[in-house]
N, C-alpha and C positions, 0 to 999 in steps of 0.2 A: 326874749329869747336867749337860752344861754347855752354855751357848749362847754361841757366838763371835760377835764382831761382823761387821757385814756387810762383805763382800770388795768390793775393786773391781769385780769383774765381776756384781755386784748379786745375789749370794745370800748365804744365812747357813748356818751349819752348826749343829745339834743333835746333841752328842755323848750318846750313850744310854751310860751306865756299870750295870756290874752287870747284875741280873735284869730280864730284858722278860717280865715273867710277871705272874699274876692279882695277886700282891702289891703289885706297882707301877702297876697297870693306871691307876688314878684319876690318880695324880701324873703319868705318861707321858702319857696322853691329854691332859691340860690342857696340858703343853708343846707337846705337838705341834699342837693345835690354835691354841694362842697364835701359834706360829712361823708357822701357815700363814694368819694373819689378816694377816700382814704382805706388803707388795706385793713384794717379793722371792722368788726362786726359794729353795727349801728344799734343803739336803744333810743328810742323817741318817747321821751318822757311827756304824756298829755295831761298830767295831773292839773295844769294850771291853765288849761284852754276854758274858756268862759264862753265860746260860742263858734258852732262848727255849721258851715254851709257846705254847698255842693262843689264850689270852689276847693275847698278845705279838703273835702272827701277825694277830689280828682287829684290833689297833690300827694296825698296818702297813698293813694292807688300807684300814681307815677314813681313815689319812693320803692313802693314794693316790686314794681316792674324793673326798674333801674337795679334795686339789690340784686333780683335775680339774673339779670344779664350780666353784671358784673361778680356774679358768684359772692354776694356778700349775704351774711344775717342781717335781716332787719327784724326788730322787735319792737311794737308798740306796748307801752306800759303804764300803769298809773292811770287809767281813763277817768277823767272828770266826770260828773254828772252830763253836761253838755256831750262829751263825747259818747257816754254810753246811751243817752237818747237817741241820738242819729244812729250809732249803729244797730242798735234795737229796731229803730223804725225802716232802715234799709237792709236789715239782715247782713251787717257786715262783718260779725265776729268772724264767722266761718270763712268768709272771703280771706281776711287777713291771717288767718290759722292762729287768731288767740287764744291763747290758753284761758283768756276770761270767758267764764260762763256767764251769760246774760240771762238773767231768769225773767219771765215775764212779770209785769208790775203785779200782777194778781197774785202771782207764786211769792213774790218777793214780800208783797204786803202781810200775808198769813202763811207760813209752811205749816203742812199738818203736823199734827201730836199725836204720841203714841196713844192718847185716850181716844183721837178721832177715828184710828185704826180699829181700836176694840169696838167702839161704839159701830163702825161700818159693817164689821162682823157679826155683831147682834143682830142686826136687821135683816 
């Protein structure tokens, strides 16, 4: 886990690396709450998260609640495949207000083409 310096836009980035699970809950909770104690917005980079369990989800929910209480902006960015799987399973993208649109696996596997629409109109 690494904390990057404040950016010119007055936000800091906290990158979580490895597991976001019960085994690292105390460590990650401390880092999240410390980052939210600062006056800047917080961007949590999830690109290096290899595993996410319910304890990790609870930590992200705690971070959101704490950010709201402290009137801080919290953004979850760069979702790893492990995070996307859990967010999709638990329908969490809407809860976190993520701009990330998670398509269902079926839709992601094959998007309709213009010729598909043309064939559908012919029948």
